[in-house]
A tleap script that builds the chain and sets N, CA, C and O, in Angstrom:
source leaprc.protein.ff14SB
mol = sequence {
  NMET GLY MET GLU LEU LEU SER CYS GLU GLN
  ASP VAL GLY VAL GLY GLY ALA TYR ARG PHE
  VAL PHE PRO HIE GLY ALA SER GLY THR MET
  ALA PHE HIE GLY LYS TYR LEU GLU VAL VAL
  ALA PRO SER LEU LEU VAL TRP THR ASN GLU
  GLU GLY ALA ASP GLY SER VAL THR THR VAL
  THR PHE GLU GLU GLN GLY GLY LYS THR LEU
  LEU VAL MET ASN GLU ARG TYR PRO SER LYS
  ASP ALA PHE GLU ALA GLY ALA GLY ALA ALA
  ASP GLY LEU SER GLU SER PHE GLY GLN LEU
  ASP GLU LEU LEU VAL THR LEU ILE ARG CGLN
}
set mol.1.N position { 23.862 -11.474 179.772 }
set mol.1.CA position { 24.517 -12.187 178.696 }
set mol.1.C position { 23.583 -12.374 177.511 }
set mol.1.O position { 24.032 -12.302 176.366 }
set mol.2.N position { 22.322 -12.608 177.745 }
set mol.2.CA position { 21.392 -12.716 176.635 }
set mol.2.C position { 21.083 -14.138 176.250 }
set mol.2.O position { 21.590 -15.101 176.825 }
set mol.3.N position { 20.241 -14.227 175.266 }
set mol.3.CA position { 19.802 -15.532 174.776 }
set mol.3.C position { 20.642 -15.963 173.584 }
set mol.3.O position { 21.122 -15.139 172.806 }
set mol.4.N position { 20.803 -17.252 173.466 }
set mol.4.CA position { 21.533 -17.833 172.349 }
set mol.4.C position { 20.552 -18.121 171.219 }
set mol.4.O position { 19.470 -18.657 171.460 }
set mol.5.N position { 20.914 -17.777 170.013 }
set mol.5.CA position { 20.105 -18.094 168.842 }
set mol.5.C position { 20.515 -19.475 168.343 }
set mol.5.O position { 21.645 -19.668 167.893 }
set mol.6.N position { 19.595 -20.434 168.425 }
set mol.6.CA position { 19.901 -21.807 168.024 }
set mol.6.C position { 19.745 -22.020 166.525 }
set mol.6.O position { 20.490 -22.789 165.919 }
set mol.7.N position { 18.774 -21.335 165.932 }
set mol.7.CA position { 18.487 -21.530 164.516 }
set mol.7.C position { 17.906 -20.247 163.948 }
set mol.7.O position { 17.110 -19.575 164.604 }
set mol.8.N position { 18.305 -19.907 162.725 }
set mol.8.CA position { 17.823 -18.707 162.058 }
set mol.8.C position { 17.563 -19.043 160.593 }
set mol.8.O position { 18.484 -19.394 159.856 }
set mol.9.N position { 16.309 -18.934 160.181 }
set mol.9.CA position { 15.940 -19.156 158.785 }
set mol.9.C position { 15.201 -17.913 158.319 }
set mol.9.O position { 14.245 -17.479 158.963 }
set mol.10.N position { 15.644 -17.327 157.187 }
set mol.10.CA position { 15.013 -16.124 156.675 }
set mol.10.C position { 14.983 -16.145 155.154 }
set mol.10.O position { 15.960 -16.517 154.505 }
set mol.11.N position { 13.851 -15.741 154.599 }
set mol.11.CA position { 13.710 -15.481 153.177 }
set mol.11.C position { 13.138 -14.068 153.093 }
set mol.11.O position { 11.925 -13.882 152.993 }
set mol.12.N position { 14.033 -13.072 153.136 }
set mol.12.CA position { 13.617 -11.674 153.248 }
set mol.12.C position { 13.169 -11.168 151.877 }
set mol.12.O position { 13.971 -10.696 151.072 }
set mol.13.N position { 11.890 -11.279 151.647 }
set mol.13.CA position { 11.236 -10.809 150.438 }
set mol.13.C position { 9.742 -10.894 150.667 }
set mol.13.O position { 9.291 -11.639 151.537 }
set mol.14.N position { 8.968 -10.144 149.902 }
set mol.14.CA position { 7.516 -10.168 150.086 }
set mol.14.C position { 7.012 -11.604 149.945 }
set mol.14.O position { 7.268 -12.270 148.942 }
set mol.15.N position { 6.292 -12.070 150.967 }
set mol.15.CA position { 5.786 -13.439 150.993 }
set mol.15.C position { 6.759 -14.441 151.579 }
set mol.15.O position { 6.383 -15.582 151.843 }
set mol.16.N position { 8.018 -14.033 151.790 }
set mol.16.CA position { 9.014 -14.912 152.391 }
set mol.16.C position { 8.747 -15.073 153.887 }
set mol.16.O position { 7.984 -14.309 154.481 }
set mol.17.N position { 9.373 -16.056 154.472 }
set mol.17.CA position { 9.134 -16.373 155.880 }
set mol.17.C position { 10.427 -16.263 156.686 }
set mol.17.O position { 11.531 -16.247 156.141 }
set mol.18.N position { 10.245 -16.188 158.009 }
set mol.18.CA position { 11.378 -16.243 158.926 }
set mol.18.C position { 11.009 -17.156 160.087 }
set mol.18.O position { 9.835 -17.362 160.395 }
set mol.19.N position { 12.052 -17.699 160.726 }
set mol.19.CA position { 11.870 -18.520 161.923 }
set mol.19.C position { 13.161 -18.440 162.726 }
set mol.19.O position { 14.232 -18.785 162.226 }
set mol.20.N position { 13.056 -17.979 163.987 }
set mol.20.CA position { 14.185 -17.895 164.901 }
set mol.20.C position { 13.892 -18.801 166.088 }
set mol.20.O position { 12.811 -18.721 166.671 }
set mol.21.N position { 14.838 -19.662 166.456 }
set mol.21.CA position { 14.644 -20.600 167.563 }
set mol.21.C position { 15.667 -20.301 168.659 }
set mol.21.O position { 16.862 -20.159 168.401 }
set mol.22.N position { 15.156 -20.208 169.899 }
set mol.22.CA position { 15.961 -19.904 171.066 }
set mol.22.C position { 15.751 -20.989 172.118 }
set mol.22.O position { 14.713 -21.651 172.124 }
set mol.23.N position { 16.743 -21.182 173.022 }
set mol.23.CA position { 16.522 -22.107 174.130 }
set mol.23.C position { 15.457 -21.557 175.079 }
set mol.23.O position { 15.321 -20.345 175.246 }
set mol.24.N position { 14.709 -22.466 175.692 }
set mol.24.CA position { 13.670 -22.045 176.634 }
set mol.24.C position { 13.507 -23.135 177.683 }
set mol.24.O position { 13.195 -24.279 177.354 }
set mol.25.N position { 13.714 -22.786 178.920 }
set mol.25.CA position { 13.604 -23.789 179.984 }
set mol.25.C position { 14.793 -24.729 179.973 }
set mol.25.O position { 15.779 -24.504 179.270 }
set mol.26.N position { 14.686 -25.773 180.754 }
set mol.26.CA position { 15.801 -26.706 180.926 }
set mol.26.C position { 16.166 -27.446 179.640 }
set mol.26.O position { 17.348 -27.634 179.353 }
set mol.27.N position { 15.181 -27.861 178.876 }
set mol.27.CA position { 15.506 -28.638 177.677 }
set mol.27.C position { 14.623 -28.290 176.485 }
set mol.27.O position { 14.620 -29.012 175.487 }
set mol.28.N position { 13.876 -27.199 176.575 }
set mol.28.CA position { 12.973 -26.848 175.487 }
set mol.28.C position { 13.495 -25.713 174.622 }
set mol.28.O position { 14.577 -25.172 174.846 }
set mol.29.N position { 12.700 -25.379 173.644 }
set mol.29.CA position { 13.004 -24.257 172.770 }
set mol.29.C position { 11.736 -23.434 172.564 }
set mol.29.O position { 10.629 -23.896 172.838 }
set mol.30.N position { 11.917 -22.211 172.079 }
set mol.30.CA position { 10.786 -21.403 171.653 }
set mol.30.C position { 11.154 -20.795 170.306 }
set mol.30.O position { 12.318 -20.494 170.041 }
set mol.31.N position { 10.151 -20.621 169.466 }
set mol.31.CA position { 10.395 -20.115 168.119 }
set mol.31.C position { 9.549 -18.883 167.867 }
set mol.31.O position { 8.402 -18.791 168.304 }
set mol.32.N position { 10.137 -17.943 167.156 }
set mol.32.CA position { 9.424 -16.776 166.648 }
set mol.32.C position { 9.378 -16.937 165.137 }
set mol.32.O position { 10.393 -17.228 164.505 }
set mol.33.N position { 8.188 -16.745 164.558 }
set mol.33.CA position { 8.082 -16.957 163.113 }
set mol.33.C position { 6.988 -16.085 162.520 }
set mol.33.O position { 6.105 -15.595 163.224 }
set mol.34.N position { 7.066 -15.906 161.221 }
set mol.34.CA position { 6.073 -15.118 160.515 }
set mol.34.C position { 6.469 -14.943 159.062 }
set mol.34.O position { 7.325 -15.658 158.540 }
set mol.35.N position { 5.821 -13.966 158.412 }
set mol.35.CA position { 6.046 -13.714 156.988 }
set mol.35.C position { 6.344 -12.239 156.758 }
set mol.35.O position { 5.894 -11.370 157.505 }
set mol.36.N position { 7.106 -11.979 155.716 }
set mol.36.CA position { 7.405 -10.609 155.312 }
set mol.36.C position { 6.283 -10.107 154.402 }
set mol.36.O position { 5.967 -10.728 153.387 }
set mol.37.N position { 5.688 -8.974 154.780 }
set mol.37.CA position { 4.593 -8.388 154.007 }
set mol.37.C position { 5.083 -7.314 153.040 }
set mol.37.O position { 4.571 -7.193 151.927 }
set mol.38.N position { 6.076 -6.537 153.469 }
set mol.38.CA position { 6.662 -5.488 152.629 }
set mol.38.C position { 8.163 -5.465 152.848 }
set mol.38.O position { 8.637 -5.584 153.978 }
set mol.39.N position { 8.907 -5.312 151.763 }
set mol.39.CA position { 10.360 -5.163 151.825 }
set mol.39.C position { 10.739 -4.122 150.782 }
set mol.39.O position { 10.595 -4.345 149.580 }
set mol.40.N position { 11.224 -2.987 151.257 }
set mol.40.CA position { 11.684 -1.924 150.367 }
set mol.40.C position { 13.097 -1.555 150.814 }
set mol.40.O position { 13.277 -0.730 151.709 }
set mol.41.N position { 14.092 -2.169 150.186 }
set mol.41.CA position { 15.480 -1.903 150.564 }
set mol.41.C position { 15.853 -0.494 150.130 }
set mol.41.O position { 15.501 -0.096 149.020 }
set mol.42.N position { 16.532 0.254 150.935 }
set mol.42.CA position { 16.989 -0.050 152.286 }
set mol.42.C position { 16.140 0.634 153.363 }
set mol.42.O position { 16.644 0.901 154.454 }
set mol.43.N position { 14.862 0.924 153.084 }
set mol.43.CA position { 14.137 1.815 153.978 }
set mol.43.C position { 12.975 1.212 154.758 }
set mol.43.O position { 12.508 1.844 155.705 }
set mol.44.N position { 12.485 0.023 154.411 }
set mol.44.CA position { 11.261 -0.475 155.053 }
set mol.44.C position { 11.231 -1.995 155.127 }
set mol.44.O position { 11.559 -2.685 154.161 }
set mol.45.N position { 10.831 -2.506 156.293 }
set mol.45.CA position { 10.532 -3.927 156.486 }
set mol.45.C position { 9.227 -4.025 157.266 }
set mol.45.O position { 9.041 -3.327 158.263 }
set mol.46.N position { 8.318 -4.896 156.809 }
set mol.46.CA position { 7.070 -5.155 157.524 }
set mol.46.C position { 6.906 -6.664 157.583 }
set mol.46.O position { 6.992 -7.347 156.562 }
set mol.47.N position { 6.665 -7.189 158.803 }
set mol.47.CA position { 6.494 -8.632 158.945 }
set mol.47.C position { 5.425 -8.957 159.973 }
set mol.47.O position { 5.096 -8.144 160.837 }
set mol.48.N position { 4.893 -10.165 159.858 }
set mol.48.CA position { 3.924 -10.671 160.827 }
set mol.48.C position { 4.658 -11.422 161.917 }
set mol.48.O position { 5.756 -11.939 161.711 }
set mol.49.N position { 4.030 -11.474 163.082 }
set mol.49.CA position { 4.528 -12.265 164.210 }
set mol.49.C position { 3.443 -13.295 164.501 }
set mol.49.O position { 2.383 -12.953 165.024 }
set mol.50.N position { 3.703 -14.541 164.167 }
set mol.50.CA position { 2.657 -15.565 164.164 }
set mol.50.C position { 2.820 -16.614 165.251 }
set mol.50.O position { 2.493 -17.783 165.041 }
set mol.51.N position { 3.324 -16.206 166.417 }
set mol.51.CA position { 3.503 -17.173 167.499 }
set mol.51.C position { 2.199 -17.562 168.155 }
set mol.51.O position { 2.136 -18.596 168.820 }
set mol.52.N position { 1.161 -16.771 167.991 }
set mol.52.CA position { -0.134 -17.059 168.597 }
set mol.52.C position { -1.242 -16.508 167.720 }
set mol.52.O position { -0.990 -15.918 166.670 }
set mol.53.N position { -2.466 -16.710 168.165 }
set mol.53.CA position { -3.625 -16.282 167.386 }
set mol.53.C position { -3.717 -14.763 167.280 }
set mol.53.O position { -4.282 -14.250 166.315 }
set mol.54.N position { -3.173 -14.037 168.253 }
set mol.54.CA position { -3.254 -12.581 168.265 }
set mol.54.C position { -1.905 -11.939 167.956 }
set mol.54.O position { -1.498 -10.997 168.635 }
set mol.55.N position { -1.212 -12.440 166.938 }
set mol.55.CA position { 0.107 -11.924 166.602 }
set mol.55.C position { 0.067 -10.501 166.096 }
set mol.55.O position { -0.933 -10.049 165.539 }
set mol.56.N position { 1.166 -9.803 166.296 }
set mol.56.CA position { 1.288 -8.412 165.869 }
set mol.56.C position { 1.882 -8.336 164.469 }
set mol.56.O position { 2.339 -9.332 163.908 }
set mol.57.N position { 1.862 -7.126 163.925 }
set mol.57.CA position { 2.556 -6.817 162.676 }
set mol.57.C position { 3.597 -5.755 163.023 }
set mol.57.O position { 3.275 -4.723 163.612 }
set mol.58.N position { 4.832 -6.018 162.654 }
set mol.58.CA position { 5.936 -5.117 162.958 }
set mol.58.C position { 6.341 -4.358 161.701 }
set mol.58.O position { 6.506 -4.939 160.628 }
set mol.59.N position { 6.495 -3.046 161.859 }
set mol.59.CA position { 6.982 -2.194 160.775 }
set mol.59.C position { 8.251 -1.510 161.254 }
set mol.59.O position { 8.275 -0.911 162.329 }
set mol.60.N position { 9.307 -1.603 160.450 }
set mol.60.CA position { 10.573 -0.945 160.767 }
set mol.60.C position { 10.950 -0.069 159.582 }
set mol.60.O position { 10.984 -0.523 158.438 }
set mol.61.N position { 11.234 1.206 159.881 }
set mol.61.CA position { 11.706 2.109 158.845 }
set mol.61.C position { 13.114 2.567 159.183 }
set mol.61.O position { 13.486 2.673 160.351 }
set mol.62.N position { 13.885 2.835 158.148 }
set mol.62.CA position { 15.256 3.325 158.273 }
set mol.62.C position { 15.327 4.623 157.465 }
set mol.62.O position { 14.983 4.645 156.283 }
set mol.63.N position { 15.775 5.700 158.109 }
set mol.63.CA position { 15.807 6.999 157.446 }
set mol.63.C position { 17.129 7.695 157.749 }
set mol.63.O position { 17.531 7.800 158.908 }
set mol.64.N position { 17.795 8.163 156.717 }
set mol.64.CA position { 19.040 8.898 156.897 }
set mol.64.C position { 18.727 10.283 157.437 }
set mol.64.O position { 17.876 11.000 156.911 }
set mol.65.N position { 19.437 10.639 158.499 }
set mol.65.CA position { 19.271 11.970 159.100 }
set mol.65.C position { 20.634 12.491 159.517 }
set mol.65.O position { 21.199 12.046 160.516 }
set mol.66.N position { 21.154 13.424 158.757 }
set mol.66.CA position { 22.428 14.043 159.109 }
set mol.66.C position { 23.587 13.075 159.180 }
set mol.66.O position { 24.417 13.177 160.083 }
set mol.67.N position { 23.665 12.140 158.251 }
set mol.67.CA position { 24.758 11.181 158.226 }
set mol.67.C position { 24.588 10.013 159.178 }
set mol.67.O position { 25.489 9.184 159.303 }
set mol.68.N position { 23.446 9.931 159.852 }
set mol.68.CA position { 23.141 8.816 160.751 }
set mol.68.C position { 21.844 8.171 160.297 }
set mol.68.O position { 21.110 8.739 159.488 }
set mol.69.N position { 21.565 6.991 160.814 }
set mol.69.CA position { 20.333 6.291 160.457 }
set mol.69.C position { 19.374 6.299 161.636 }
set mol.69.O position { 19.716 5.879 162.741 }
set mol.70.N position { 18.163 6.787 161.379 }
set mol.70.CA position { 17.089 6.724 162.365 }
set mol.70.C position { 16.290 5.459 162.080 }
set mol.70.O position { 15.771 5.280 160.979 }
set mol.71.N position { 16.195 4.588 163.073 }
set mol.71.CA position { 15.409 3.363 162.984 }
set mol.71.C position { 14.161 3.570 163.832 }
set mol.71.O position { 14.253 3.898 165.015 }
set mol.72.N position { 12.987 3.376 163.220 }
set mol.72.CA position { 11.723 3.484 163.944 }
set mol.72.C position { 11.008 2.150 163.826 }
set mol.72.O position { 10.819 1.628 162.727 }
set mol.73.N position { 10.611 1.601 164.973 }
set mol.73.CA position { 9.930 0.301 165.013 }
set mol.73.C position { 8.545 0.489 165.593 }
set mol.73.O position { 8.371 1.137 166.625 }
set mol.74.N position { 7.555 -0.088 164.914 }
set mol.74.CA position { 6.166 0.007 165.352 }
set mol.74.C position { 5.573 -1.392 165.368 }
set mol.74.O position { 5.712 -2.145 164.404 }
set mol.75.N position { 4.909 -1.738 166.471 }
set mol.75.CA position { 4.221 -3.032 166.577 }
set mol.75.C position { 2.728 -2.761 166.677 }
set mol.75.O position { 2.280 -2.033 167.562 }
set mol.76.N position { 1.968 -3.346 165.773 }
set mol.76.CA position { 0.518 -3.167 165.772 }
set mol.76.C position { -0.132 -4.494 166.179 }
set mol.76.O position { 0.056 -5.528 165.539 }
set mol.77.N position { -0.900 -4.422 167.267 }
set mol.77.CA position { -1.585 -5.604 167.795 }
set mol.77.C position { -3.066 -5.553 167.427 }
set mol.77.O position { -3.623 -4.466 167.272 }
set mol.78.N position { -3.711 -6.709 167.284 }
set mol.78.CA position { -5.121 -6.722 166.886 }
set mol.78.C position { -6.083 -6.291 167.990 }
set mol.78.O position { -7.247 -5.999 167.713 }
set mol.79.N position { -5.612 -6.247 169.240 }
set mol.79.CA position { -6.492 -5.861 170.347 }
set mol.79.C position { -5.648 -5.403 171.530 }
set mol.79.O position { -4.440 -5.637 171.576 }
set mol.80.N position { -6.302 -4.745 172.486 }
set mol.80.CA position { -5.616 -4.324 173.703 }
set mol.80.C position { -5.128 -5.532 174.488 }
set mol.80.O position { -4.025 -5.515 175.035 }
set mol.81.N position { -5.943 -6.583 174.546 }
set mol.81.CA position { -5.538 -7.803 175.266 }
set mol.81.C position { -4.283 -8.414 174.645 }
set mol.81.O position { -3.386 -8.858 175.362 }
set mol.82.N position { -4.221 -8.435 173.314 }
set mol.82.CA position { -3.043 -8.976 172.628 }
set mol.82.C position { -1.815 -8.124 172.928 }
set mol.82.O position { -0.725 -8.653 173.145 }
set mol.83.N position { -1.993 -6.810 172.940 }
set mol.83.CA position { -0.891 -5.904 173.272 }
set mol.83.C position { -0.371 -6.188 174.680 }
set mol.83.O position { 0.836 -6.309 174.889 }
set mol.84.N position { -1.274 -6.290 175.631 }
set mol.84.CA position { -0.871 -6.536 177.011 }
set mol.84.C position { -0.193 -7.892 177.166 }
set mol.84.O position { 0.745 -8.033 177.950 }
set mol.85.N position { -0.661 -8.882 176.428 }
set mol.85.CA position { -0.041 -10.209 176.492 }
set mol.85.C position { 1.373 -10.187 175.919 }
set mol.85.O position { 2.229 -10.955 176.358 }
set mol.86.N position { 1.627 -9.321 174.951 }
set mol.86.CA position { 2.941 -9.243 174.325 }
set mol.86.C position { 3.874 -8.223 174.941 }
set mol.86.O position { 4.979 -8.017 174.439 }
set mol.87.N position { 3.452 -7.576 176.022 }
set mol.87.CA position { 4.237 -6.496 176.615 }
set mol.87.C position { 5.616 -6.944 177.086 }
set mol.87.O position { 6.528 -6.120 177.153 }
set mol.88.N position { 5.797 -8.204 177.409 }
set mol.88.CA position { 7.099 -8.697 177.855 }
set mol.88.C position { 8.160 -8.650 176.770 }
set mol.88.O position { 9.352 -8.725 177.067 }
set mol.89.N position { 7.746 -8.527 175.531 }
set mol.89.CA position { 8.703 -8.477 174.427 }
set mol.89.C position { 9.576 -7.234 174.482 }
set mol.89.O position { 10.655 -7.219 173.891 }
set mol.90.N position { 9.139 -6.194 175.175 }
set mol.90.CA position { 9.926 -4.959 175.268 }
set mol.90.C position { 11.305 -5.223 175.874 }
set mol.90.O position { 12.289 -4.612 175.457 }
set mol.91.N position { 11.384 -6.121 176.844 }
set mol.91.CA position { 12.680 -6.451 177.443 }
set mol.91.C position { 13.607 -7.079 176.409 }
set mol.91.O position { 14.791 -6.751 176.344 }
set mol.92.N position { 13.063 -7.974 175.611 }
set mol.92.CA position { 13.861 -8.620 174.568 }
set mol.92.C position { 14.326 -7.627 173.516 }
set mol.92.O position { 15.453 -7.717 173.029 }
set mol.93.N position { 13.464 -6.682 173.164 }
set mol.93.CA position { 13.852 -5.670 172.177 }
set mol.93.C position { 14.960 -4.782 172.717 }
set mol.93.O position { 15.897 -4.448 171.993 }
set mol.94.N position { 14.861 -4.402 173.971 }
set mol.94.CA position { 15.895 -3.582 174.584 }
set mol.94.C position { 17.240 -4.304 174.537 }
set mol.94.O position { 18.262 -3.703 174.205 }
set mol.95.N position { 17.234 -5.580 174.867 }
set mol.95.CA position { 18.462 -6.370 174.821 }
set mol.95.C position { 18.980 -6.481 173.390 }
set mol.95.O position { 20.183 -6.365 173.155 }
set mol.96.N position { 18.086 -6.703 172.441 }
set mol.96.CA position { 18.487 -6.832 171.038 }
set mol.96.C position { 19.131 -5.548 170.522 }
set mol.96.O position { 20.160 -5.595 169.848 }
set mol.97.N position { 18.525 -4.398 170.838 }
set mol.97.CA position { 19.096 -3.136 170.381 }
set mol.97.C position { 20.434 -2.860 171.068 }
set mol.97.O position { 21.326 -2.273 170.455 }
set mol.98.N position { 20.589 -3.267 172.312 }
set mol.98.CA position { 21.879 -3.140 172.987 }
set mol.98.C position { 22.953 -3.957 172.291 }
set mol.98.O position { 24.079 -3.491 172.116 }
set mol.99.N position { 22.605 -5.178 171.892 }
set mol.99.CA position { 23.548 -6.028 171.166 }
set mol.99.C position { 23.869 -5.435 169.796 }
set mol.99.O position { 25.010 -5.510 169.342 }
set mol.100.N position { 22.872 -4.847 169.135 }
set mol.100.CA position { 23.105 -4.192 167.845 }
set mol.100.C position { 24.071 -3.026 168.013 }
set mol.100.O position { 24.975 -2.847 167.197 }
set mol.101.N position { 23.888 -2.238 169.058 }
set mol.101.CA position { 24.813 -1.127 169.332 }
set mol.101.C position { 26.249 -1.638 169.460 }
set mol.101.O position { 27.171 -1.054 168.891 }
set mol.102.N position { 26.434 -2.725 170.206 }
set mol.102.CA position { 27.770 -3.298 170.385 }
set mol.102.C position { 28.356 -3.765 169.058 }
set mol.102.O position { 29.535 -3.541 168.785 }
set mol.103.N position { 27.534 -4.415 168.232 }
set mol.103.CA position { 28.006 -4.888 166.930 }
set mol.103.C position { 28.392 -3.722 166.032 }
set mol.103.O position { 29.433 -3.768 165.376 }
set mol.104.N position { 27.576 -2.685 165.993 }
set mol.104.CA position { 27.865 -1.537 165.133 }
set mol.104.C position { 29.170 -0.851 165.515 }
set mol.104.O position { 29.901 -0.379 164.644 }
set mol.105.N position { 29.465 -0.793 166.793 }
set mol.105.CA position { 30.728 -0.206 167.232 }
set mol.105.C position { 31.901 -1.000 166.663 }
set mol.105.O position { 32.882 -0.408 166.211 }
set mol.106.N position { 31.816 -2.323 166.677 }
set mol.106.CA position { 32.917 -3.133 166.137 }
set mol.106.C position { 33.029 -2.962 164.629 }
set mol.106.O position { 34.137 -2.976 164.094 }
set mol.107.N position { 31.912 -2.801 163.934 }
set mol.107.CA position { 31.950 -2.630 162.475 }
set mol.107.C position { 32.538 -1.273 162.095 }
set mol.107.O position { 33.243 -1.160 161.092 }
set mol.108.N position { 32.252 -0.253 162.886 }
set mol.108.CA position { 32.773 1.090 162.619 }
set mol.108.C position { 34.292 1.105 162.758 }
set mol.108.O position { 34.984 1.810 162.024 }
set mol.109.N position { 34.802 0.325 163.702 }
set mol.109.CA position { 36.254 0.283 163.956 }
set mol.109.C position { 37.025 -0.430 162.842 }
set mol.109.O position { 38.237 -0.254 162.723 }
set mol.110.N position { 36.339 -1.227 162.031 }
set mol.110.CA position { 37.034 -2.017 160.995 }
set mol.110.C position { 37.474 -1.168 159.842 }
set mol.110.O position { 38.069 -1.677 158.892 }
savepdb mol mol.pdb
quit
């Protein structure tokens, strides 16, 4: 079923910030936050992930290929230890892209 998004704040522009809050545990929450470093509509987004001291930088590119969009996501970590500590995020990304696929199907049908 996935996680519920409790709060979403975004200022998508260079120097702008984001903060996403999700439920965590019986009565707690967890937040993902950072800043946008590069925004080139419609082809590039780069942001920081500032949940800890060893946060990554995420780069996402969008490229038209034969009438479809190729999305490429790259996460750069400051160290191998930071990468290994963040490895659990892959499950969340897989779920997020699955939800995006479902949403896109509904938008195409409209």
